[in-house]
C-alpha positions as CSV (number, residue, x, y, z in Angstrom):
1,M,-1.1,8.5,14.9
2,R,-0.2,9.9,18.3
3,E,2.5,12.5,18.7
4,G,6.0,11.0,18.7
5,E,4.9,7.7,17.1
6,G,6.1,6.8,13.6
7,A,9.1,9.2,14.0
8,A,11.8,6.9,12.8
9,L,10.8,6.7,9.1
10,P,10.6,10.5,8.6
11,R,14.0,10.9,10.3
12,L,15.5,8.4,8.0
13,I,14.0,10.0,5.0
14,S,15.3,13.4,6.0
15,A,18.8,12.0,6.5
16,L,19.0,10.5,3.0
17,P,21.9,11.7,0.9
18,P,20.9,14.3,-1.8
19,E,21.1,11.8,-4.7
20,H,18.5,9.5,-3.1
21,R,16.4,12.2,-1.7
22,D,16.2,14.0,-5.0
23,Q,15.0,10.9,-6.8
24,V,12.4,10.2,-4.2
25,F,10.8,13.6,-4.7
26,T,11.1,13.8,-8.5
27,H,7.8,13.3,-10.3
28,T,7.8,12.1,-13.8
29,S,6.3,15.3,-15.1
30,W,9.5,17.2,-14.3
31,A,12.1,14.4,-14.5
32,P,14.5,14.5,-17.5
33,D,13.5,10.9,-18.1
34,R,11.3,8.3,-16.3
35,A,14.3,6.5,-14.9
36,S,15.2,9.7,-13.0
37,S,11.8,9.9,-11.3
38,Y,10.7,8.0,-8.2
39,E,9.2,5.2,-10.3
40,R,12.1,2.8,-10.1
41,L,12.4,3.3,-6.3
42,E,8.6,2.8,-6.0
43,F,9.0,-0.6,-7.6
44,L,11.6,-1.7,-5.1
45,G,9.9,0.0,-2.1
46,D,6.6,-1.9,-2.7
47,S,8.4,-5.2,-2.2
48,V,10.3,-4.0,0.9
49,L,7.1,-2.7,2.4
50,E,5.2,-6.0,1.7
51,L,8.0,-8.1,3.3
52,A,8.3,-5.9,6.4
53,I,4.5,-6.0,7.0
54,A,4.2,-9.7,6.1
55,R,6.9,-10.7,8.6
56,T,5.3,-8.5,11.3
57,L,1.9,-10.1,10.8
58,Y,3.4,-13.6,10.8
59,D,5.0,-12.9,14.2
60,R,2.2,-10.8,15.7
61,F,-0.7,-13.1,14.9
62,P,0.6,-16.7,15.3
63,D,-2.9,-18.2,15.3
64,A,-4.1,-16.4,12.2
65,S,-4.7,-18.4,9.0
66,E,-3.1,-17.6,5.7
67,G,-6.3,-16.1,4.5
68,R,-6.6,-13.9,7.5
69,L,-3.0,-12.7,7.3
70,A,-3.5,-12.0,3.6
71,K,-6.6,-9.9,4.3
72,I,-4.8,-7.8,6.9
73,R,-1.8,-7.4,4.6
74,A,-3.9,-6.3,1.7
75,H,-5.5,-3.5,3.8
76,V,-2.2,-2.4,5.3
77,V,-0.2,-2.1,2.1
78,S,-3.0,-0.8,-0.1
79,R,-2.6,2.4,-2.1
80,Q,-5.1,4.1,0.2
81,S,-3.2,3.0,3.3
82,C,0.2,4.1,1.9
83,A,-1.3,7.5,0.9
84,A,-2.6,8.0,4.4
85,V,0.8,7.3,5.9
86,A,2.4,9.6,3.3
87,R,0.0,12.4,4.4
88,T,1.0,11.8,8.0
89,L,4.6,12.2,7.1
90,D,3.8,15.3,4.9
91,L,5.5,13.9,1.9
92,G,3.3,15.8,-0.5
93,A,4.5,19.1,0.9
94,V,8.1,18.0,0.4
95,L,7.3,17.2,-3.2
96,V,5.7,20.6,-3.7
97,A,8.7,22.4,-2.2
98,R,11.1,20.6,-4.5
99,A,9.0,20.9,-7.7
100,Q,10.5,22.9,-10.6
101,D,8.6,24.9,-13.2
102,V,5.2,23.3,-12.6
103,P,2.1,25.4,-12.7
104,G,0.4,25.9,-9.3
105,P,-2.9,24.1,-10.0
106,E,-1.2,21.1,-11.6
107,L,1.3,20.9,-8.7
108,H,-1.5,21.1,-6.2
109,R,-3.4,18.2,-8.0
110,I,-0.3,16.1,-8.1
111,S,0.5,16.6,-4.4
112,L,-3.0,15.5,-3.4
113,S,-3.2,12.4,-5.7
114,R,-3.6,9.2,-3.7
115,N,-1.4,7.3,-6.2
116,V,1.3,9.9,-6.1
117,L,1.4,10.0,-2.3
118,A,1.5,6.2,-2.1
119,A,4.3,6.2,-4.7
120,L,6.3,8.7,-2.8
121,L,6.1,6.6,0.4
122,E,7.2,3.5,-1.4
123,A,10.0,5.3,-3.1
124,A,11.2,6.8,0.2
125,I,11.1,3.3,1.8
126,A,13.3,2.0,-1.1
127,A,15.7,4.8,-0.7
128,V,16.0,4.2,3.0
129,Y,16.5,0.5,2.4
130,L,19.2,1.1,-0.1
131,E,21.0,3.6,2.1
132,Y,20.7,1.9,5.5
133,G,19.6,-1.7,4.9
134,Y,16.6,-3.9,5.7
135,D,17.3,-4.2,9.4
136,V,17.0,-0.4,9.8
137,V,14.1,0.3,7.5
138,A,11.8,-2.7,8.6
139,P,11.1,-1.5,12.2
140,A,10.7,2.1,10.9
141,I,8.0,0.8,8.4
142,V,6.2,-1.2,11.1
143,E,6.2,1.8,13.4
144,A,4.8,4.1,10.7
145,F,2.1,1.5,9.8
146,D,1.3,0.3,13.3
147,D,-2.1,2.0,13.5
148,R,-2.9,0.6,10.1
149,I,-2.1,-2.9,11.2
150,E,-4.2,-2.5,14.4
151,Y,-7.1,-1.1,12.4
152,A,-7.0,-3.8,9.7
153,S,-6.7,-6.6,12.3
154,T,-9.6,-5.5,14.5
155,G,-11.8,-3.0,12.6
156,H,-13.0,-4.9,9.6
157,V,-15.8,-7.3,8.9
158,D,-15.6,-9.9,6.2
159,S,-14.1,-8.2,3.1
160,K,-16.5,-9.9,0.7
161,T,-19.5,-8.8,2.7
162,E,-18.1,-5.3,3.2
163,L,-17.5,-4.9,-0.6
164,Q,-21.0,-6.2,-1.4
165,E,-22.6,-3.7,1.0
166,A,-20.5,-0.8,-0.3
167,L,-21.4,-1.6,-3.9
168,A,-25.1,-2.1,-3.1
169,R,-25.3,1.5,-2.0
170,T,-24.6,2.6,-5.6
171,G,-26.6,-0.2,-7.2
172,R,-23.5,-2.1,-8.3
173,A,-22.4,-5.7,-7.7
174,V,-19.2,-7.7,-7.7
175,Q,-18.3,-10.9,-9.5
176,Y,-15.4,-13.2,-8.7
177,E,-13.4,-15.0,-11.3
178,V,-10.8,-17.8,-10.8
179,L,-7.7,-16.8,-12.8
180,E,-5.4,-19.6,-11.9
181,V,-5.4,-22.9,-10.0
182,D,-1.9,-24.5,-9.4
183,G,-0.5,-27.3,-7.4
184,P,-1.5,-30.8,-6.5
185,P,-4.9,-31.6,-5.0
186,H,-3.6,-31.5,-1.4
187,E,-1.8,-28.2,-1.9
188,R,-3.9,-26.0,-4.2
189,R,-3.1,-22.3,-4.9
190,F,-5.9,-20.1,-6.2
191,V,-5.7,-16.7,-7.9
192,C,-9.0,-14.9,-8.0
193,A,-10.1,-11.5,-9.3
194,A,-12.9,-9.2,-8.1
195,L,-14.7,-7.7,-11.1
196,I,-16.8,-4.6,-10.8
197,D,-18.6,-3.3,-13.9
198,G,-16.3,-5.6,-15.9
199,E,-13.2,-4.0,-14.5
200,R,-10.7,-6.0,-12.4
201,L,-10.3,-4.0,-9.2
202,G,-8.7,-6.6,-7.0
203,T,-6.6,-9.8,-7.3
204,G,-6.1,-12.3,-4.5
205,R,-4.2,-15.5,-3.8
206,G,-4.8,-18.2,-1.3
207,T,-4.8,-21.9,-0.6
208,T,-8.6,-21.9,-1.0
209,K,-10.9,-20.2,-3.5
210,K,-12.6,-18.4,-0.5
211,A,-9.3,-17.0,0.8
212,A,-8.3,-15.8,-2.6
213,E,-11.6,-14.1,-3.1
214,Q,-11.3,-12.4,0.4
215,E,-8.0,-11.0,-0.6
216,A,-9.3,-9.8,-4.0
217,A,-12.3,-8.2,-2.2
218,A,-9.9,-6.4,0.3
219,E,-7.8,-5.1,-2.6
220,A,-11.0,-3.9,-4.4
221,L,-12.1,-2.1,-1.3
222,A,-8.8,-0.3,-1.1
223,A,-9.1,0.6,-4.8
224,L,-12.6,2.1,-4.2
225,G,-11.3,4.1,-1.3
226,V,-13.5,2.3,1.2
227,F,-10.7,1.6,3.6
228,P,-10.5,4.9,5.6
229,P,-7.3,6.6,6.9
230,A,-6.4,5.8,10.4
231,A,-7.2,8.4,13.1
């Protein structure tokens, strides 16, 4: 991300009132109870992030199919992607600065965790949404994720092929399983899972089995850390 870009979201986070800012940067390991940590905000922020990105993709790529849009979205809102944006915004350092009575090595591990960083970002998005509203937070989200959107829309080959090739390097393989099929014959909705070593690492939805498998593969790639951080 170039200098000056993505500046709106960190400004909004910094301007949060103490009660929201404190909750964003309260990890469960030092929260008095789980409801006081960032977990509830993370739950809300995930939905706000998905909506902002989905609307942007819908507007930005008018000729893209549902499957193509779903594939891009899966990359952009993945845990790997959210963690990369959180690193850019230096949210881990803020968490460390606000920690209380946590041993140094444990605090260092927490601050570098992909899942923690992604959770911090989603919690911060929720807090900004609650404080300023969707019309303020949505463009700030898009600005912060713009490099991710560009990369996901232009820098990836077919997700199923990419996942197969990534697994082949370690002697593993992927299997796809249809979890649900809903709707009338002319308007089917498929839910598929990508299984690696018997573990479900991705779930996808689409109007065709292929589209659902593509989204599941994209989610599995993110879970495996194949999707790299943006430059």
